[in-house]
Structures are given as structure tokens and as C-alpha cells.
C-alpha positions in Angstrom: 0.0 0.0 0.0 1.2 3.5 -0.8 -1.4 5.7 0.9 1.3 8.2 1.9 3.5 8.1 -1.3 5.0 11.6 -1.8 4.0 12.8 1.6 6.3 13.9 4.5 5.3 12.9 8.0 6.8 14.3 11.3 6.5 12.0 14.3 7.5 13.5 17.7 8.6 11.2 20.5 10.0 9.1 17.7 12.6 7.3 19.9 9.9 5.6 22.0 7.9 2.5 21.4 4.7 4.2 20.0 6.7 6.7 18.0 8.8 3.9 16.4 5.8 1.8 15.5 4.0 4.7 14.0 7.0 5.8 12.0 7.5 2.2 10.7 3.9 2.0 9.6 4.0 5.4 7.9 7.2 4.6 6.1 5.8 1.3 5.0 2.9 3.1 3.5 5.2 5.3 1.4 5.8 8.4 3.6 9.1 10.1 4.1 9.3 10.2 7.9 11.2 12.6 10.2 11.6 11.6 13.8 12.0 14.2 16.5 12.8 13.5 20.1 14.6 14.9 23.1 16.4 11.5 23.1 18.7 10.5 20.2 16.4 8.9 17.6 19.2 7.5 15.4 18.5 3.9 16.3 14.8 4.4 15.6 15.6 6.0 12.2 17.6 2.9 11.2 15.0 0.5 12.6 11.9 2.1 11.1 13.0 3.2 7.7 12.6 6.8 8.6 14.5 9.3 6.4 15.6 11.7 9.0 16.0 12.1 12.8 16.8 15.0 15.0 17.3 15.7 18.7 15.2 18.6 19.9 13.6 19.8 23.1 10.1 20.1 21.9 9.1 22.5 24.7 11.6 25.0 23.3 10.1 27.1 20.5 13.3 28.0 18.9 14.4 24.3 18.7 11.0 23.2 17.3 11.0 26.0 14.7 14.6 25.2 13.7 14.0 21.4 13.4 10.7 21.8 11.4 12.6 24.3 9.3 15.2 21.7 8.6 12.6 19.2 7.5 11.0 21.8 5.2 14.5 22.6 3.8 15.2 19.0 3.1 11.9 17.8 1.8 9.9 21.0 0.9 6.7 20.1 2.7 5.1 18.6 5.8 1.8 16.7 5.2 1.4 14.9 8.5 2.3 15.7 12.1 1.9 13.1 14.8 2.2 14.7 18.2 3.3 11.7 20.2 5.9 13.3 22.6 5.1 13.6 26.3 6.0 12.2 29.6 4.1 9.2 30.9 6.3 6.4 32.1 8.3 7.5 35.1 5.7 10.0 36.2 5.0 9.2 39.8 1.4 8.5 40.8 0.7 10.5 44.0 -2.2 12.4 45.6 -2.5 15.7 43.8 -1.5 17.7 47.0 1.9 16.0 46.9 2.6 17.1 43.3 5.2 19.8 43.2 4.8 22.8 40.9 7.9 21.9 39.0 6.7 18.3 38.4 3.3 19.6 37.3 5.0 22.0 34.8 7.3 19.3 33.5 4.4 16.8 32.8 2.0 19.3 31.4 4.6 21.1 29.2 6.0 17.9 27.8 2.5 16.8 26.6 0.7 20.1 25.9 3.3 22.8 25.1 5.2 20.4 22.8 2.0 19.6 20.8 1.1 23.3 20.6 4.6 24.4 19.4 4.8 21.6 16.8 1.3 22.3 15.5 2.2 26.0 15.3 5.4 25.2 13.4 3.7 23.2 10.7 0.6 25.4 10.4 2.0 27.7 7.8 3.2 25.1 5.3 0.0 23.1 5.7 -2.2 26.1 5.2 -0.2 27.2 2.2 -0.7 23.7 0.7 -4.4 23.7 1.8 -3.9 20.2 3.0 -2.6 18.5 6.1 -3.2 16.0 8.9 -2.4 16.5 12.6 -2.9 13.7 15.1 -2.4 14.3 18.8 -1.9 11.5 21.3 -4.2 11.8 24.3 -5.2 9.1 26.7 -8.3 7.3 27.8 -7.6 8.6 31.3 -9.0 11.9 30.1 -12.4 10.2 29.9 -12.6 8.2 33.1 -10.1 10.1 35.2 -7.4 8.4 37.3 -6.7 9.0 40.9 -3.2 10.1 41.9 -2.3 11.1 38.3 -3.8 14.6 38.1 -0.9 16.1 36.2 -1.0 13.5 33.4 -4.8 13.3 33.2 -5.0 17.1 33.0 -2.4 17.2 30.3 -4.2 14.6 28.2 -7.6 16.2 28.7 -6.0 19.5 27.4 -4.9 17.6 24.3 -8.6 16.8 23.5 -9.6 20.5 23.8 -6.6 21.6 21.8 -7.5 19.1 19.1 -11.0 20.5 18.8 -9.9 24.1 18.7 -7.2 23.4 16.1 -9.7 21.6 14.0 -12.0 24.7 14.0 -9.1 27.0 13.1 -7.3 24.9 10.5 -10.3 23.2 8.9 -11.0 26.1 6.5 -7.5 25.6 5.2 -8.1 22.0 4.5 -6.2 20.7 7.5 -7.8 18.0 9.7 -6.9 17.6 13.3 -7.8 14.6 15.4 -6.6 12.7 18.5 -6.0 9.1 19.5 -6.7 8.2 23.1 -5.0 4.9 23.9 -5.6 2.7 26.9 -2.6 1.0 28.6 -0.4 -0.2 25.7 1.8 -3.3 26.0 5.2 -1.7 25.9 8.2 -2.8 28.1 8.1 0.4 30.1 4.3 0.1 30.8 4.7 -3.6 31.7 7.5 -2.7 34.1 5.5 0.1 35.7 2.3 -2.0 36.2 3.9 -5.3 37.1 2.3 -8.6 36.0 -0.7 -8.4 38.3 -1.5 -4.8 37.4 -1.2 -5.6 33.7 -3.6 -8.5 34.0 -6.1 -6.3 35.8 -6.0 -3.8 33.0 -6.6 -6.3 30.3 -9.4 -8.0 32.3 -11.1 -4.5 32.5 -11.4 -4.3 28.7 -14.4 -5.6 26.7 -11.9 -7.1 24.3 -9.5 -8.9 26.6 -6.5 -8.8 24.3 -3.5 -6.6 25.1 -3.4 -3.3 23.3 -0.2 -3.1 21.2 1.8 -0.3 19.7 0.7 -1.5 16.3 -2.9 -1.0 17.3 -2.2 2.7 18.1 -0.1 3.1 14.9 -2.9 1.8 12.8 -5.4 4.2 14.4 -3.0 7.1 13.8 -2.5 6.1 10.1 -6.2 5.8 9.6 -6.8 9.4 10.8 -3.9 10.6 8.6 -5.0 8.7 5.5 -7.6 8.9 2.8 -10.2 6.8 4.7 -10.6 9.7 7.2 -10.9 12.4 4.5 -13.8 14.1 6.2 -13.0 13.3 9.8 -11.8 16.2 12.0 -12.0 17.3 15.6 -12.5 13.8 16.9 -10.8 11.7 19.6 -10.6 8.0 18.9 -10.5 5.8 21.9 -8.3 2.7 21.3 -8.6 0.9 24.6 -10.4 -2.4 24.0 -13.7 -1.0 25.3 -12.3 -0.4 28.8 -14.5 2.6 29.0 -17.1 4.0 26.6 -17.5 7.6 27.8 -17.8 10.3 25.1 -15.4 13.2 24.7 
């Protein structure tokens, strides 16, 4: 399949499991993929077939603008942006009154500020082309809430609101903006954080009691970026095995 032949896709958080899987799928569908991450994405570039990788602090406007500028200089366009960057694993679950302001800022900025700055950086070329697709990664915790995880849940709920507002602003220019809200995804970091018993409890809580994989999320992202979602915008797609069915 070549749904993305001739298109350039930017995937943030490209060094992590979800970013790698999404990049691999986009590249396999014909896209020229650029991976951006605060960690070195070189190994992910080689593994996924991406064309380009760059280290950048995606909460720093100058670094974001410079890196997107380099992508535009190399390839002349950006058709797809996947805002996947953001802290999750390693974020301590504690009562909200124990969350320090610095930790709050770090979690919210890594998820929300990074998505805002990256969307802002690609808006001009997408508007000029009168075509583009932006997919933001949220979380199903934004639907059902999660105790002792207020900083993360707040950040992912903000992504839903951002997605809707961006869809309103960019829609007249032919740019669609959507979000994917995964449940707990079977990655090594998540498995280590939950432990065997915790992971089993998560899967039993789903209607479809199969583990959610990175490939499941990548497929959802590619659907929203592809021709099958031509007229879909402002939506948040839950990919969580039916663990909850609340509406955004």
C-alpha cells in the first residue's frame, strides 16, 4: 500500500515504542518520515526506515521551529504531524496535593506545550498547501479520570480540547486535526510500571481482553492521517479495547 506516497510525516517522541511503531507504519505506507525526540532517535531511524531524525527539546520554541525548518528545507513540505511526545512512564502516581509545581509543569509542558509548538510550526506550510493532517496523542484517562495522576490526566484532557480548537481554526485551510486516546499499551516500560498483576487487571477490565499493542495505536493514527478519514476532524478516537465508553 502507498497511501502516503510523496508525503512527508513528522513524528514526535520518535525514539519511544509508540513513535517507532507509528514511524515504521507510515514509512511502510510510502511516507518520508522525520523523527523528533529529546532523546537521540538515530537507532529508531535505522530500525523504522525513517528518512531523518533530530534531537530537539520540543518544549523550546526555537528548537521546534529550527527542526521543522530543517525538515522543510530537506523535503519541501510537511503533510502529516503526529504529536506523540510527552511524559508518561516514570511520572509518579501520588495524591495531587503531593505534586510539586515543578513536576506539574514538566508533565503538562511535555505533553501540551510540545504539541502546541509543533502544530504552530507546521501550520503555515499546511495552510499554504491547503492540506494537512495532525494527530495528537491523548489518553483514555482523560475520559474516566485516574486517581493520583492529576498532572498527566489534566495534560491529556487538554490535548482533547486543543484538538477540537485546532480543527476549528485549521479546517477552512483543508487541515484535519484529530486525536487518538490509547488505553494501557503493552510496551516494556508500561509492563514494568504496572507489574504482572497490574497488567492482568488492566486487560481484564477491557471488553476485548487482548493486550493493546503499539501497532494498534499506529494503525489508528495512520487511519486518521489517511484517505479513509478524508472528512473526519475534531474527533478523539478511543483505542482501549472498550475499557470505558464515555464520550469526549
